[in-house]
C-alpha positions as CSV (number, residue, x, y, z in Angstrom):
1,M,-14.7,24.5,19.3
2,S,-16.3,21.9,21.6
3,V,-19.3,21.8,19.2
4,L,-17.0,21.2,16.3
5,V,-15.2,18.4,18.1
6,D,-18.6,16.9,19.1
7,L,-19.7,16.9,15.5
8,Q,-16.5,15.3,14.3
9,N,-17.0,12.5,16.9
10,L,-20.7,11.9,16.1
11,N,-21.5,8.1,16.2
12,L,-23.5,7.7,13.0
13,G,-24.3,4.1,14.0
14,D,-26.9,5.4,16.5
15,I,-29.2,6.8,13.7
16,T,-28.2,5.3,10.3
17,E,-26.7,2.2,8.7
18,K,-24.9,4.4,6.2
19,V,-21.1,4.6,6.5
20,I,-18.3,6.8,5.1
21,A,-15.6,5.3,2.9
22,E,-12.4,7.3,2.5
23,Y,-10.9,6.4,-0.9
24,I,-7.0,6.7,-0.9
25,W,-4.7,6.8,-3.9
26,I,-1.2,7.8,-4.9
27,G,-0.9,11.1,-6.9
28,G,1.3,12.1,-9.8
29,S,4.6,12.4,-8.0
30,G,4.4,8.8,-6.9
31,M,4.7,9.9,-3.2
32,D,1.8,12.3,-2.7
33,L,-1.2,10.7,-1.1
34,R,-4.7,11.9,-2.1
35,S,-8.1,10.9,-0.7
36,K,-11.8,11.8,-0.8
37,A,-14.9,10.4,0.9
38,R,-18.2,8.9,-0.2
39,T,-21.3,7.6,1.5
40,L,-22.2,3.9,1.3
41,S,-25.6,2.4,2.1
42,G,-24.2,0.0,4.8
43,P,-21.1,-1.7,6.1
44,V,-18.6,-3.3,3.6
45,S,-15.9,-5.7,4.3
46,D,-14.9,-6.9,0.8
47,P,-13.2,-4.4,-1.6
48,V,-14.6,-6.3,-4.5
49,T,-18.1,-5.1,-3.5
50,L,-17.1,-1.5,-3.4
51,P,-18.0,0.8,-6.3
52,R,-15.3,2.1,-8.5
53,W,-15.0,5.9,-8.5
54,N,-13.4,8.6,-10.6
55,Y,-11.4,11.8,-9.9
56,D,-9.9,14.7,-11.8
57,G,-6.4,13.5,-12.9
58,S,-5.5,16.8,-14.4
59,S,-5.4,18.2,-10.8
60,T,-3.0,15.5,-9.6
61,G,-0.6,15.5,-12.5
62,Q,-2.0,12.2,-13.9
63,A,-4.1,13.3,-16.9
64,S,-4.6,16.2,-19.3
65,G,-7.5,18.6,-18.9
66,E,-9.0,17.4,-22.2
67,D,-9.3,13.9,-20.9
68,S,-9.0,14.2,-17.2
69,E,-11.0,11.3,-15.8
70,V,-9.1,8.7,-13.8
71,I,-10.8,5.6,-12.3
72,L,-10.1,4.3,-8.8
73,Y,-10.3,0.5,-8.2
74,P,-10.8,-0.4,-4.5
75,Q,-8.1,-2.9,-3.4
76,A,-7.9,-3.1,0.4
77,I,-10.1,-2.1,3.3
78,F,-9.0,-0.8,6.7
79,R,-11.0,0.5,9.7
80,D,-11.1,4.3,9.9
81,P,-9.4,5.4,13.1
82,F,-10.6,9.0,12.5
83,R,-14.3,8.5,12.0
84,R,-14.5,5.0,13.7
85,G,-17.7,3.0,13.8
86,N,-18.2,1.0,10.6
87,N,-16.5,3.7,8.5
88,I,-13.6,2.6,6.4
89,L,-10.4,3.6,4.7
90,V,-10.0,2.1,1.2
91,M,-6.7,1.8,-0.6
92,C,-7.1,2.1,-4.3
93,D,-5.1,2.0,-7.5
94,A,-5.7,4.2,-10.5
95,Y,-6.6,3.4,-14.2
96,T,-7.6,5.1,-17.4
97,P,-11.3,4.8,-18.3
98,G,-10.1,2.1,-20.8
99,G,-8.7,0.0,-17.9
100,E,-5.0,0.7,-18.4
101,P,-3.0,1.2,-15.2
102,L,-1.5,4.7,-14.9
103,P,2.3,5.0,-14.9
104,T,2.1,5.8,-11.2
105,N,0.1,2.7,-10.5
106,K,2.9,0.4,-9.2
107,R,0.5,-1.9,-7.5
108,F,-0.7,-3.4,-10.8
109,N,2.7,-4.9,-11.7
110,A,3.4,-5.9,-8.1
111,A,0.1,-7.8,-8.0
112,K,1.0,-9.7,-11.1
113,I,4.3,-10.8,-9.6
114,F,2.7,-11.8,-6.3
115,S,0.0,-13.8,-8.1
116,R,2.5,-16.0,-9.9
117,S,2.2,-19.5,-8.6
118,E,5.9,-19.8,-7.8
119,V,5.8,-16.7,-5.7
120,A,2.6,-17.6,-3.9
121,A,4.0,-21.0,-3.1
122,A,7.2,-19.4,-1.7
123,E,5.1,-17.4,0.9
124,P,7.2,-14.2,0.9
125,W,7.0,-12.3,4.2
126,Y,8.1,-8.7,4.6
127,G,8.8,-6.4,7.5
128,I,9.4,-2.8,6.5
129,E,11.1,-0.3,8.7
130,Q,9.7,3.1,7.6
131,E,11.8,6.0,8.7
132,Y,10.5,9.6,8.4
133,T,11.3,13.1,9.8
134,L,8.9,15.5,11.4
135,L,9.4,19.1,10.3
136,Q,8.2,22.4,11.8
137,K,5.6,23.7,9.4
138,S,6.8,27.3,9.5
139,T,10.4,26.6,8.8
140,N,10.6,23.1,7.2
141,W,13.3,22.4,9.8
142,P,13.2,19.2,12.0
143,L,11.0,19.2,15.0
144,G,12.9,20.1,18.2
145,W,15.7,21.8,16.3
146,P,16.5,25.5,17.1
147,A,15.4,27.9,14.4
148,G,18.2,28.2,11.8
149,G,20.5,26.2,14.1
150,F,21.5,22.6,15.1
151,P,21.0,20.5,18.1
152,G,23.8,18.6,19.9
153,P,25.6,15.8,18.0
154,Q,23.9,12.5,17.4
155,G,24.1,9.9,20.2
156,P,21.5,10.6,22.8
157,Y,18.5,10.6,20.5
158,Y,18.2,7.0,19.3
159,C,15.4,5.5,21.4
160,G,15.9,8.5,23.7
161,V,13.7,9.7,26.4
162,G,13.2,13.2,27.7
163,A,12.1,16.6,26.4
164,D,15.6,17.4,25.2
165,K,15.9,14.2,23.2
166,A,12.5,13.0,21.9
167,F,10.5,15.4,19.7
168,G,7.0,14.5,18.4
169,R,6.3,11.4,20.6
170,D,2.6,12.4,20.9
171,I,2.3,12.2,17.1
172,V,4.2,8.9,17.0
173,D,2.1,7.2,19.7
174,A,-1.2,8.5,18.2
175,H,-0.1,7.0,14.8
176,Y,0.9,3.7,16.4
177,K,-2.5,3.2,18.1
178,A,-4.4,4.5,15.0
179,C,-2.6,1.9,12.8
180,L,-3.5,-0.9,15.2
181,Y,-7.1,0.3,15.2
182,A,-7.1,0.3,11.4
183,G,-6.0,-3.3,11.2
184,I,-2.5,-2.6,10.0
185,N,0.1,-5.1,11.2
186,I,2.3,-2.4,12.7
187,S,4.9,-4.1,14.9
188,G,6.7,-1.3,16.6
189,I,8.0,2.3,16.7
190,N,11.2,4.0,17.9
191,A,13.0,7.3,17.9
192,E,15.8,7.3,15.3
193,V,19.5,8.5,15.4
194,M,18.8,12.0,14.1
195,P,16.6,14.1,16.4
196,G,13.1,14.6,15.0
197,Q,13.4,11.4,13.0
198,W,11.3,8.3,13.9
199,E,10.5,4.9,12.6
200,F,7.6,2.5,12.5
201,Q,7.7,-1.1,11.4
202,V,5.0,-2.9,9.4
203,G,5.0,-6.7,9.3
204,P,5.2,-9.5,9.0
205,A,3.0,-9.0,6.0
206,V,2.6,-11.4,3.1
207,G,2.9,-10.4,-0.6
208,I,0.9,-7.5,-1.9
209,S,-0.5,-6.7,1.6
210,A,2.9,-5.3,2.7
211,G,2.6,-2.5,0.1
212,D,-1.1,-1.8,1.0
213,E,-0.3,-1.6,4.7
214,V,2.7,0.7,4.4
215,W,0.8,3.1,2.1
216,V,-2.2,3.3,4.5
217,A,0.1,3.7,7.5
218,R,1.8,6.6,5.7
219,Y,-1.7,8.1,5.0
220,I,-2.7,7.8,8.7
221,L,0.6,9.4,9.7
222,E,0.1,12.3,7.3
223,R,-3.4,12.9,8.6
224,I,-2.3,12.9,12.3
225,A,0.6,15.3,11.5
226,E,-1.9,17.5,9.6
227,M,-4.0,17.8,12.8
228,A,-0.8,18.6,14.8
229,G,0.4,21.2,12.3
230,V,3.5,19.3,11.6
231,V,5.0,18.2,8.2
232,V,6.1,14.7,7.5
233,S,9.2,14.3,5.3
234,F,10.2,11.0,3.6
235,D,13.3,12.6,2.1
236,P,16.2,10.1,2.4
237,K,18.6,12.9,3.5
238,P,16.6,15.8,5.0
239,V,19.6,17.5,6.5
240,K,23.0,17.7,4.9
241,G,26.1,17.0,7.0
242,D,26.9,14.6,9.8
243,W,23.3,13.4,10.3
244,N,21.7,10.1,9.5
245,G,19.5,9.8,6.5
246,A,16.1,8.1,6.4
247,G,15.6,4.6,4.9
248,A,13.0,1.9,4.6
249,H,15.0,-1.2,5.5
250,T,13.1,-4.2,4.1
251,N,13.2,-7.5,5.9
252,Y,12.4,-10.5,3.8
253,S,12.0,-14.3,4.0
254,T,10.4,-17.1,2.1
255,K,9.1,-20.4,3.5
256,A,12.3,-22.2,2.4
257,M,14.4,-19.6,4.2
258,R,12.4,-20.0,7.4
259,D,12.6,-23.8,7.3
260,S,15.5,-26.0,8.4
261,G,18.5,-25.4,6.1
262,G,17.2,-22.0,5.1
263,Y,20.5,-20.2,5.5
264,A,21.7,-21.8,2.2
265,V,18.6,-20.4,0.5
266,I,19.2,-17.0,2.0
267,K,22.8,-16.9,0.7
268,K,21.6,-17.8,-2.8
269,A,19.0,-15.0,-2.7
270,I,21.6,-12.5,-1.5
271,E,23.9,-13.6,-4.4
272,K,21.0,-12.9,-6.9
273,L,20.5,-9.5,-5.3
274,S,24.2,-8.7,-5.8
275,L,24.0,-9.5,-9.5
276,R,21.0,-7.0,-9.9
277,H,22.3,-4.3,-7.6
278,K,22.1,-1.5,-10.1
279,E,18.6,-2.4,-11.2
280,H,17.4,-2.5,-7.6
281,I,19.2,0.8,-6.7
282,S,17.4,2.5,-9.6
283,S,14.1,1.5,-8.1
284,Y,14.8,2.0,-4.4
285,G,13.8,5.7,-4.1
286,E,14.7,9.2,-5.4
287,G,17.7,10.9,-3.9
288,N,19.1,7.8,-2.4
289,E,22.6,8.7,-3.5
290,R,22.6,11.4,-0.9
291,R,21.9,8.8,1.8
292,L,23.9,5.7,0.6
293,T,27.4,7.2,1.1
294,G,29.1,4.5,3.1
295,R,28.7,6.5,6.3
296,H,25.9,6.8,8.9
297,E,25.0,3.1,8.8
298,T,24.9,2.7,5.1
299,A,26.8,1.0,2.3
300,D,28.2,3.0,-0.7
301,I,25.5,3.1,-3.4
302,N,27.9,1.7,-6.0
303,T,29.0,-1.3,-4.1
304,F,27.0,-4.4,-3.0
305,T,28.1,-5.9,0.3
306,W,26.5,-8.2,2.9
307,G,27.4,-9.4,6.4
308,V,26.2,-10.7,9.7
309,A,25.0,-7.9,12.0
310,N,26.7,-5.4,9.8
311,R,24.6,-2.2,9.5
312,G,27.2,-0.7,7.1
313,A,26.3,-3.4,4.5
314,S,23.8,-3.4,1.7
315,V,22.2,-6.5,3.1
316,R,22.4,-7.5,6.8
317,V,21.8,-11.0,8.2
318,G,20.9,-11.1,11.8
319,R,22.9,-13.0,14.4
320,D,19.8,-15.2,15.2
321,T,19.5,-16.2,11.6
322,D,23.3,-17.0,11.4
323,K,23.1,-19.0,14.6
324,E,20.0,-21.0,13.9
325,G,20.7,-21.5,10.2
326,R,17.4,-20.2,9.0
327,G,15.3,-17.0,9.2
328,Y,15.4,-13.8,7.2
329,F,17.6,-11.0,5.9
330,E,17.4,-7.2,5.7
331,D,17.8,-5.2,2.5
332,R,19.1,-1.9,3.9
333,R,19.3,-0.1,0.5
334,P,15.7,1.2,0.1
335,A,15.2,4.9,0.8
336,S,12.4,6.2,3.0
337,N,10.6,7.5,-0.1
338,M,10.6,4.1,-1.9
339,D,7.4,2.7,-3.2
340,P,6.7,-0.5,-1.2
341,Y,4.9,-2.1,-4.1
342,V,8.0,-1.8,-6.2
343,V,10.5,-2.8,-3.6
344,T,8.6,-5.9,-2.3
345,S,7.7,-7.2,-5.7
346,M,11.2,-6.6,-7.1
347,I,12.8,-8.5,-4.2
348,A,10.4,-11.4,-4.8
349,E,11.0,-11.3,-8.6
350,T,14.8,-11.4,-8.2
351,T,15.0,-14.0,-5.5
352,I,12.2,-16.4,-6.7
353,L,11.7,-15.9,-10.4
354,W,14.9,-14.5,-11.9
355,Q,17.5,-16.9,-13.2
356,P,21.0,-15.5,-13.7
């Protein structure tokens, strides 16, 4: 085993300029991450200089066997925390050989929205709170829960400390550091209300980079959990009953919101969001109706509400923003399994481009 570990940790920089690039993409379900590696002749820092690559789309639910080739376009580069050195992780999106984006390629439309001059001038910032649940591989039951049973009621687990309250901290901390190493702007982590559930925050990130960073952070989490023999669930309500669900609260601001007098701009943006509530809900994650019930720090899925410091509202404005008259707001509706490309670009489109 020690020889295997030594080989995994070989420093290739001692003997060759060649590096390994791990190409990452989103599979046919829209949530399954896939990756494969290739050798490059030397270090690369600009995704434009990376070669496009192909894969068998019939094996990922994205193409037929008769015409199975799908093309990967490299879009963003991150340092590889697993291989280290000059090796890299590459976030890609997927296209047909004719250059058409696949239906699961949500990055393509998001990039078009973020490239609009009005959106770029608005400087949209995002902070995404990604919640997830760690499951025991053998039972698909939350980590730390008794087999076939339940732990004590919620209360002591949120930001809890101790072997009877925090389950999986080694995975969480490894993920935190690996994301920092990769160059992801991860801003924090915490244990959540339901035992076995955790959260990491990505941001502030500008425009399309928010989606890239969340997806790669998810990839790194899956890889670390794989090594630990633990399953990561992004289900918005992994356990029925009196347990909190899992969301991806999305904090958002534009330059005008952050400047003096920004509260008025925030209120106008929230009004626009209220008018497109149904459209946003339909794009905010599968199974979100099981989470957005009006209980467990959520608003009812059919009703749009907002308030200051109200975690039972659709949109929450922080007390600092209310006091200072500028800042940001939090859209609490997105589910943990949302696509960050969809959510971030839709918020920008509604609040910046859309006219009622």
